[in-house]
Structure formats: structure tokens, C-alpha cells
VMD Tcl script that draws the C-alpha trace (Angstrom):
set ca {
  {-11.82 17.72 191.45}
  {-12.49 17.93 187.36}
  {-11.99 15.08 185.27}
  {-8.67 15.48 183.20}
  {-6.73 17.32 185.97}
  {-3.89 16.06 188.51}
  {-3.53 18.02 191.90}
  {0.19 18.09 192.95}
  {0.10 17.33 197.28}
  {1.72 19.52 199.56}
  {1.60 23.37 200.54}
  {0.57 25.64 197.41}
  {-0.65 22.92 195.44}
  {-0.94 23.14 191.70}
  {-3.89 21.79 189.55}
  {-2.41 20.45 186.14}
  {-4.20 19.53 183.29}
  {-3.75 16.37 181.23}
  {-2.84 18.29 178.41}
  {-0.26 20.39 180.15}
  {1.17 17.27 181.68}
  {1.43 15.80 178.12}
  {3.24 18.83 176.84}
  {5.38 18.67 179.52}
  {6.39 15.11 179.48}
  {6.94 15.70 175.66}
  {9.37 18.78 175.81}
  {11.85 17.33 178.43}
  {13.50 15.22 176.02}
  {13.76 18.20 173.70}
  {15.29 20.14 176.33}
  {17.36 17.57 177.62}
  {18.64 16.99 173.74}
  {19.29 21.03 173.78}
  {21.62 20.72 176.93}
  {23.53 17.79 175.66}
  {24.10 19.37 172.14}
  {23.33 18.00 168.67}
  {24.34 14.44 167.74}
  {27.01 13.50 165.21}
  {24.30 11.81 163.04}
  {22.18 14.71 163.03}
  {25.28 17.21 162.34}
  {26.14 14.97 159.59}
  {22.63 14.94 158.00}
  {22.24 18.55 158.10}
  {25.76 19.37 156.67}
  {25.32 16.76 153.78}
  {21.91 18.40 153.27}
  {23.51 21.96 153.15}
  {26.35 20.36 150.82}
  {24.15 19.07 148.13}
  {21.54 22.00 148.17}
  {23.96 24.77 148.05}
  {26.19 23.37 145.28}
  {23.08 22.88 143.34}
  {21.76 26.47 144.21}
  {24.73 28.24 142.79}
  {24.48 26.74 139.24}
  {20.36 26.92 139.30}
  {20.84 30.66 140.35}
  {23.17 31.14 137.53}
  {20.83 29.81 135.14}
  {17.86 31.58 136.58}
  {19.60 35.05 136.40}
  {20.94 34.17 132.64}
  {17.35 34.11 131.59}
  {15.55 36.50 134.33}
  {18.66 39.08 134.79}
  {16.79 40.84 138.21}
  {18.77 40.24 141.19}
  {16.28 41.93 143.47}
  {13.08 40.49 142.11}
  {14.64 37.05 142.05}
  {15.95 37.01 145.69}
  {12.14 38.14 146.64}
  {10.54 35.35 144.89}
  {12.72 32.84 146.53}
  {11.87 34.41 150.06}
  {8.27 34.64 149.27}
  {8.08 30.99 147.89}
  {9.93 29.41 150.86}
  {7.78 31.72 153.54}
  {4.48 30.72 151.66}
  {5.23 27.08 151.43}
  {6.62 26.69 155.09}
  {3.59 28.38 156.31}
  {0.75 26.32 154.40}
  {2.67 23.35 155.13}
  {2.82 24.05 158.74}
  {-0.99 24.74 158.86}
  {-1.78 21.43 156.94}
  {0.17 19.54 159.56}
  {3.19 18.34 157.40}
  {5.68 19.92 159.33}
  {5.94 21.70 162.72}
  {6.42 25.29 162.67}
  {6.19 27.89 165.52}
  {3.14 30.50 165.60}
  {4.36 33.91 164.30}
  {4.48 36.39 167.08}
  {5.25 40.08 166.68}
  {7.90 40.23 169.17}
  {9.80 37.06 167.72}
  {9.70 38.50 164.19}
  {11.14 41.70 165.64}
  {13.91 40.14 167.53}
  {14.79 37.66 164.33}
  {14.66 40.47 161.86}
  {18.32 41.21 162.29}
  {19.51 37.72 161.47}
  {16.98 37.45 158.55}
  {17.87 40.93 157.24}
  {21.98 39.79 157.33}
  {20.84 36.56 155.52}
  {18.64 38.43 152.83}
  {21.71 40.87 152.15}
  {24.32 38.22 151.69}
  {21.93 36.19 149.37}
  {21.40 39.41 147.37}
  {24.93 40.29 147.31}
  {25.74 36.51 146.22}
  {23.13 36.76 143.73}
  {24.43 39.64 142.33}
  {28.00 38.43 142.14}
  {26.87 35.12 140.12}
  {24.93 37.51 138.02}
  {27.78 39.89 137.23}
  {30.72 37.46 136.90}
  {31.27 33.57 136.26}
  {30.60 30.47 138.80}
  {34.76 30.06 138.74}
  {35.02 33.40 140.27}
  {32.32 33.14 142.95}
  {34.16 29.79 144.03}
  {37.29 31.66 144.67}
  {35.57 34.77 146.20}
  {33.90 32.10 148.58}
  {36.84 30.40 149.64}
  {38.41 33.62 151.03}
  {35.54 33.90 153.56}
  {36.60 31.23 156.06}
  {39.93 33.10 157.08}
  {38.33 36.31 158.42}
  {35.42 34.19 160.02}
  {37.95 32.22 162.02}
  {39.24 35.43 163.43}
  {36.18 36.87 164.16}
  {34.46 33.73 165.77}
  {37.44 33.22 168.12}
  {37.25 36.71 169.33}
  {33.36 37.30 169.33}
  {31.90 33.65 169.92}
  {34.86 32.62 171.90}
  {35.37 29.61 169.82}
  {38.91 27.80 170.32}
  {41.51 29.51 168.33}
  {42.29 27.25 165.33}
  {45.81 25.62 165.43}
  {48.36 25.83 162.84}
  {47.36 22.59 160.81}
  {43.70 24.35 160.54}
  {45.20 27.48 158.98}
  {47.30 25.06 156.65}
  {44.01 23.73 155.85}
  {42.27 27.04 155.07}
  {45.29 28.12 153.10}
  {45.17 24.75 150.83}
  {41.35 25.73 150.19}
  {42.29 29.07 149.06}
  {45.07 27.86 146.94}
  {42.77 25.25 145.34}
  {40.30 27.68 144.36}
  {42.74 29.97 142.89}
  {44.04 27.27 140.71}
  {40.84 26.47 139.61}
  {40.36 30.14 138.47}
  {43.46 30.07 136.80}
  {42.79 26.83 134.87}
  {39.48 28.41 133.31}
  {38.66 31.90 132.87}
  {40.32 33.69 135.54}
  {38.78 36.29 137.68}
  {35.88 37.78 135.71}
  {34.11 40.47 137.46}
  {31.93 43.12 135.94}
  {31.09 44.90 139.47}
  {33.83 44.56 142.06}
  {31.50 46.51 144.20}
  {29.42 43.65 144.88}
  {32.32 41.40 145.71}
  {33.54 43.98 148.12}
  {30.37 44.25 149.87}
  {30.13 40.12 149.62}
  {33.47 39.78 151.44}
  {32.79 42.54 153.83}
  {29.32 41.09 155.06}
  {29.96 37.38 154.76}
  {32.28 36.98 157.72}
  {30.12 39.07 159.79}
  {27.03 37.12 158.40}
  {28.81 33.81 159.77}
  {29.33 34.84 163.23}
  {26.41 37.12 164.14}
  {23.64 34.91 162.45}
  {24.97 31.72 164.24}
  {24.67 33.79 167.52}
  {21.55 35.13 166.82}
  {19.96 31.56 165.77}
  {21.70 29.77 168.33}
  {19.84 31.82 170.93}
  {16.15 32.18 168.96}
  {14.77 28.94 170.57}
  {12.76 28.32 167.36}
  {12.15 24.68 166.03}
  {14.03 23.67 162.51}
  {11.19 24.61 160.64}
  {10.17 27.47 162.44}
  {13.62 29.05 161.65}
  {12.91 28.53 158.01}
  {9.33 30.55 158.39}
  {10.47 33.39 160.57}
  {13.69 33.96 158.33}
  {11.87 33.96 154.91}
  {8.82 36.00 156.65}
  {11.59 38.74 157.95}
  {13.41 38.77 154.70}
  {10.33 39.22 152.46}
  {9.63 42.54 153.95}
  {12.94 44.34 152.74}
  {12.75 42.16 149.90}
  {9.62 43.33 148.57}
  {10.39 47.12 149.69}
  {13.40 47.15 147.29}
  {12.21 45.28 144.69}
  {9.69 47.62 143.96}
  {11.97 50.64 144.46}
  {14.87 49.44 142.36}
  {13.34 46.98 139.79}
  {9.52 46.18 139.56}
  {8.66 50.12 140.00}
  {10.72 50.79 136.90}
  {8.51 50.89 133.67}
  {11.77 49.76 131.89}
  {12.54 46.92 134.03}
  {8.78 45.84 134.48}
  {8.40 45.87 131.05}
  {11.52 43.86 130.25}
  {9.98 41.32 132.93}
  {6.22 40.86 131.04}
  {8.45 40.59 127.55}
  {10.71 37.83 128.73}
  {7.76 35.85 130.55}
  {5.44 36.29 127.30}
  {8.18 35.49 125.06}
  {9.85 32.45 126.70}
  {7.22 31.49 129.55}
  {8.69 27.90 129.87}
  {12.64 28.96 129.55}
  {12.09 31.65 131.90}
  {9.60 30.10 134.64}
  {11.34 26.81 135.09}
  {14.70 27.99 136.47}
  {12.84 30.67 138.61}
  {10.51 27.81 140.00}
  {13.59 25.37 140.53}
  {15.68 28.19 142.30}
  {12.68 28.92 144.40}
  {12.35 25.13 145.59}
  {16.16 25.33 146.17}
  {16.06 28.17 148.12}
  {13.37 26.28 150.21}
  {15.68 23.66 150.83}
  {18.93 25.71 151.57}
  {16.82 27.81 154.03}
  {16.15 24.71 156.21}
  {19.74 23.06 156.13}
  {21.53 26.27 156.29}
  {19.83 27.73 159.35}
  {19.86 24.56 161.07}
  {23.61 23.52 160.24}
  {24.60 26.83 162.01}
  {23.16 25.66 165.09}
  {25.56 22.47 165.08}
  {29.04 23.41 163.59}
  {31.22 26.63 164.00}
  {31.05 29.48 162.01}
  {34.50 28.75 160.18}
  {33.39 25.22 159.64}
  {30.24 26.68 157.98}
  {32.33 28.75 155.65}
  {34.54 25.61 154.97}
  {31.59 23.70 154.27}
  {30.45 26.27 151.52}
  {34.02 25.93 149.88}
  {34.11 22.21 149.78}
  {30.70 21.68 148.57}
  {31.48 23.55 145.36}
  {32.77 20.46 143.95}
  {29.40 19.46 143.12}
  {28.79 22.83 141.53}
  {31.68 22.59 139.49}
  {30.57 19.19 137.88}
  {26.89 20.68 137.39}
  {28.02 23.91 135.71}
  {30.40 21.93 133.32}
  {27.35 19.55 132.47}
  {25.26 22.58 131.93}
  {27.94 24.44 130.08}
  {27.03 27.80 131.81}
  {30.26 29.34 131.79}
  {33.04 26.70 132.44}
  {35.68 24.66 130.46}
  {36.98 21.14 130.79}
  {40.35 20.96 132.15}
  {42.68 18.60 134.19}
  {44.18 21.38 136.33}
  {40.68 22.13 137.20}
  {40.01 18.80 138.71}
  {43.12 18.76 140.36}
  {42.56 22.20 142.03}
  {39.11 21.40 143.03}
  {40.61 18.41 144.97}
  {43.02 20.48 146.42}
  {40.12 22.62 148.05}
  {38.57 19.46 149.14}
  {41.53 18.24 150.84}
  {41.86 21.42 152.58}
  {38.54 21.54 153.99}
  {38.93 17.99 155.21}
  {42.19 18.88 156.82}
  {40.60 21.93 158.75}
  {37.68 19.80 159.71}
  {39.91 17.15 161.47}
  {42.27 19.28 163.09}
  {39.97 21.75 165.04}
  {38.49 20.86 168.38}
  {35.35 19.16 168.11}
  {35.74 18.05 164.37}
  {34.17 21.20 163.41}
  {31.22 21.02 165.76}
  {30.73 24.51 167.45}
  {32.70 24.84 170.84}
  {31.46 28.03 171.98}
  {29.72 29.00 175.12}
  {25.91 29.75 175.09}
  {24.92 33.47 174.88}
  {21.90 35.72 174.80}
  {22.57 36.98 171.63}
  {21.64 40.44 172.52}
  {24.84 42.14 171.83}
  {24.84 40.33 168.21}
  {21.25 41.46 167.65}
  {22.28 45.24 168.09}
  {25.50 44.76 165.83}
  {23.10 42.92 163.38}
  {20.58 45.74 163.18}
  {23.28 48.24 162.22}
  {24.92 45.93 159.67}
  {21.43 45.05 158.14}
  {20.71 49.03 157.62}
  {24.16 49.85 156.25}
  {24.14 46.61 153.89}
  {20.85 47.22 152.42}
  {21.80 50.72 151.59}
  {24.82 49.97 150.27}
  {23.34 47.28 148.08}
  {20.70 49.49 147.22}
  {23.52 52.18 146.25}
  {25.28 49.83 144.12}
  {22.02 48.68 142.03}
  {21.38 52.72 141.72}
  {24.47 53.44 140.39}
  {24.94 50.60 138.13}
  {21.55 51.31 136.64}
  {22.47 55.08 136.22}
  {26.04 54.00 134.73}
  {23.93 51.89 132.15}
  {21.47 54.72 131.37}
  {24.41 57.18 130.74}
  {26.50 54.62 128.62}
  {22.99 54.12 126.72}
  {22.47 57.83 125.77}
  {26.08 58.39 124.19}
}
mol new
graphics top color blue
foreach p $ca { graphics top sphere $p radius 0.5 }
foreach p [lrange $ca 0 end-1] q [lrange $ca 1 end] { graphics top cylinder $p $q radius 0.2 }
display resetview
């Protein structure tokens, strides 16, 4: 027998190389961990990481869009940076990534497409309104998400105390909005698209990500590579392909290279971090808990926004309203079964994949139509 092989006795004996045996021994604990579910410590790490990254990204994106007001191009730069950074870090052995395979890319594309649309719509809302408005809008999402994941993912139906927590989150966010600048929205169409897609995004992406079988950084690589494809296409069609927009970008970068490039680069690094934490935290907590987390972590956004003085005011009622939202999020998390950790049974994700494909097409076309309509209206007003 050749050196480096092990023969298993018995009829139909198999010859196993030492490398295969070692790989199997390394893989066994991972499979056991996946069957047992995530530990509380890992769930806490992912939740805290997501909270910090998401709250910072909101303010950083607001800053970047004030200096570089091109939603599609900025979003595409974020996805492109995350994709290349993850790929080269994997090639250098700094992190473990899954090899890119065409079949896996096609299978994961619906999840990445939904992620791309909601990020683009969220950036557009931030660009056309203030941070306060985004917080209020974001606080509404957990309510339809709780209903959807009960019907689709078979999560336990939230008890009455959990609904009280969701209502408290919404009440606090509205109070904060009233105490500051109110609902400032220049484009209600972006808000409507975001509110329509975000609950569906939360439920469908959770199911697709959970069924993907990709490693933590493999999720980041596949998500950003897939999202980069429509990003490049629509950035060229809607912004880079326009001589006026391309000229404006060049002028901004030439006249204020540091002031424009700094927030763009910071938003790209923040986007890389949120890709890791957001995709992986979705695997360990329920969809509604994830949406509530997105509301409660905005306390850091509020503080950063006030320090940066982007579009906020200091007010005692603001602080009280934010604390009310946080209390509501804690109340929800402590009253649902499993303390927010997903209780849904495992699924193959095929049905979610079909629905996500349809929603990706509809969502991208709707977002493109909104952008085209706004530009057309702007040109019409400018010619008068």
C-alpha cells in the first residue's frame, strides 16, 4: 500500500488518504456545531458587531452622500471594495473564504440582489431626507417582518408583550422625529420602496443565507461579488453613462479630492464590516430580532449625528425618545421565545430563492424607474 493512505477493513474496503482523513476530522466539529446551533457568545459577538457597524454606517453614508451625491455609484463602490478586499485577503491566507463557483453564485444571487436593492434604497432615503426620518422609517419594519416570518419561516408568533415592545420602539422613534426636524422626505417613492422590500428582504435573505452552507467570510465574498454585477450595470446606465453626472463626479474629485474621497473610503470600509456582521447575524437570530436590532442600534447613530452636526438638533426630548426605543427593543428581545435567537426549522430555501428572484427583478426596475423619473423631473424644472 502506498505511504500516506489508510485502508478500512471489510467488504468493499475504501482507501482514504491522510489529507482526506485530516480534512474529515476538522470538518466534524463544524458540522456538529451547525447541528447544535450558534452559541450565545457567538450570537452576542455578532449582534454587538452589527450594532456598532450599522449605526456608524448610517452617519458615514450621510456624510459621503453630502459630498458625493451619486447613490448608485457610491453603493457600487462599497460592494466592489468589499468584494476585492475579501477576495485578496482570502488569497493571502488572512481569512478563510469559499472558492468562487458559478453554480453557487447563481444560487446566491437572489439574496445578494435583495441586499443590493435595500442598501441602494436605504442610501437614497438618507440622501433625500435626514437621519431622523430614516430612523423613524426603519422602526416600522419589524412589525410586518414579525408577521411575515411567522407565516413563511414558521417562527413562533410573538406574544402580546413582544408586540408591546415593537410598539414602544415605534413610539420612541416618532417622538424623536417630532422633537427634531420632523419627517423630511424629498422622495416618498424611495421610502415606499424601502418599506415594501425591507420586511421581505429580512425574511427571504435569512432563509437563503441559512441554506447556503457558505463560511462566514464566504458569505461576504459571494454577496458582494453578486451585488457588484447589477451595481456596475445600473451605475453606468443611470449615472456614469451620463456626461453631466460623470463631469460632476470628476469636478468634485478634482476640486476637493480629500474632502470627497475620505467619506467615500470610510463608507467602503464600513460597508465591508457591515457585510460580515449583517450576513452572519442573520443566521443566528430571527428576522424580527434582526430588524429590532437595526432600530435599537441607532442610539449610536443619533449620538454620532449630533456630534457631526449633519442634520440634527440637541434636545432633551430626543434623548428620552431614543431611550424609549431602546427599552422597546430590549422588551421585545426578552419576551420572545429563544431571546431573539431563531427558532425556525431548517429549510432548503428553494421556494425563497424563486420569490427572491422575482423580487430582485421588480425591485431593481422600480429603483431604476425612480432614479430616471427624478432626473427627468430635475431636467424639466431646470429648463423652465
